C-alpha positions, 0 to 999 in steps of 0.5 A: 174781246180776246186780242184781235177777236171780238165776240158779241151777242144779244137777245131781245124780247117784246112783249105786247098788251092787247086790249081784247086779245091775248098778250103777245111776246116775240123774241130773237137772238143774234151772236157773231164775231170778228177777227182782225186778220192783221192783228188789231184790237177794238178800242173799248170806250169806258164812257159809253160802255161799248167797243169803238173802231179798231186801233189802227196800225201803220200798215200801207194796205190798211186793216182787214177783218173777217166777220160772222153773224147768225141770228133768229127772230120769231114773230109768232104767238097766239093768233099772230103768225108774223113768221120766223127767220134765221140768217147767217151772214159772213163777210170781210171788212177792209179799212184802208184809212181810219175813217173809211171802211169797205164792207163785203158780205154774204147773207142767207136767209131762211124764213117760214110762216104757218109751217110753210117755207117762205123765200130763202134769199141769198144776198151779197152786199158791198158797202162803203163808209165814210165817217167825218 
C-alpha cells in the first residue's frame, strides 16, 4: 500500500500426481491494483495479515476507487490440453456507505486450446455488495 494506492499480485501452481501417467503441473498469476480517487487508504489487519476495507472519510458522496487486474492461467501440460487464458479487467467501485459497495467492471478474456483461438468474450459487470 502506498497511500491511496494498493498493489497486489499472486502466483499459483498445482501439481498433480497421476497413476499410470505423467505427473502434471499447471500455473497462473495475476497482478492488479486499486486507487482511491478520493484519497482514502485500505486498513491493514495485522491479526489477519491482510488488507481490509477502505478507511471511511466523512464524504457526502462516498468513496470512489478505480481498479485494474491482469491475469493468466495455463492448463496445458503433457497429454492434457485444458487451454490457456489471459484476462484484463478494469473497473470503478463506489462506496456510498461503509457497508455498501457498487462495482462496475469490464473484462476482456482471450483463450486458446491446442493452438487454436477460442472465444474472446468482453463482459461488462455490475454488482452490488452489502455487508452485515
